[in-house]
N, C-alpha and C positions, 0 to 999 in steps of 0.2 A: 763172265756172263752170269753165273749163278749169283754172285755178289750183287750185281746190278738188279737182278730180279728181286732179291730180298729187299734192296733199298727202295725199289719202286713199290713193292707191296707195303712196306713200312710207311712210305709217304701217302699212299692211297688210304691206308687205314687211319693215319693221323688226320687227313683231310676229312674223312668220314666222321671221326670222333669230334673234331672241332665243329663241323656242321651240326652234329647231334647236340653238342653243348649249346650252340647258338639257338637251336630250336627249343631246347629245354628252358633257356633263359627267357626267350620271347613268350613262351607259354606261361612261365611264372609271372611275368609282368602283366599279361592279360588277366590272369586269375586275380591278382591284387587290384587291378583297375576295375574288375567286375564287381567288387564289393564296396566301392566307394559310397554309393548311395545307401547301402545297408549300414555302413559305419555311421553315416550321418543320422540315419533314422534311430539307430541304437543309442548313440551318444546324446543327441539333442532332443529326440522325441520319446525316449524311453521305450522304444518298440522292442519287446522281448523276442519276437520271432525273427527280427533282423539279427539279433545276437546269435540265434541258432544257425542262421544261414552263414554268418561270419565264421563261426566255429567249424562248420562243415567245410567251407572253402579253405580255412586255415589248415585243416587236416590234409586236404588234397595238396596244398602248397608244401606242407612238410614232406610228404611222400615224393613230390616232384623234386624238391631241393635235395633230398637224399639220393635220388637217381643222379642228379647233377654232380653231387660230391663224389659218387662212385666213378662217374665218367672222368672227372678231373684226376682222380687217383690213377685211372687206367692210362690217361694221356701221360702223366708223370712217369709211370712205369715203362711205357713205350719209349719215352725220351731217354730214360736211364738205360734201357736195353740197347737202344741205338748207339749210345755212348760206350757201351761195354760193361756198364754196371749191372748188378743183378738185383732186380726187384720184381716181385710177382704182382700182376694186376689183381685188383679186388673184384670179387664176384658181386653182382647186385644182390642186395638184401631183399628177399621177398617174404619177410616175416609178416604174418597176419595174426593179430591178437583176437582171440575169441572171447 
């Protein structure tokens, strides 16, 4: 009974993590699509402020992809744990440069 409880808990957690990864992926795609016009302005019209906006979104994208990488590592660790291997999940990196 206890073993089935942990298995159910593990499956629910994995489903949550996969849903979270999908959400992060969709958010990353939306961010990239949102700067298409600015990329054209910067590349073809030499609009410098469009370049600033692109860099700002690129920084947000970088942070989002880092979260995604951390979640992928957590899913891998969870899968390894379910198989009996020992791996510790990574903690999210909340480093802010000043």
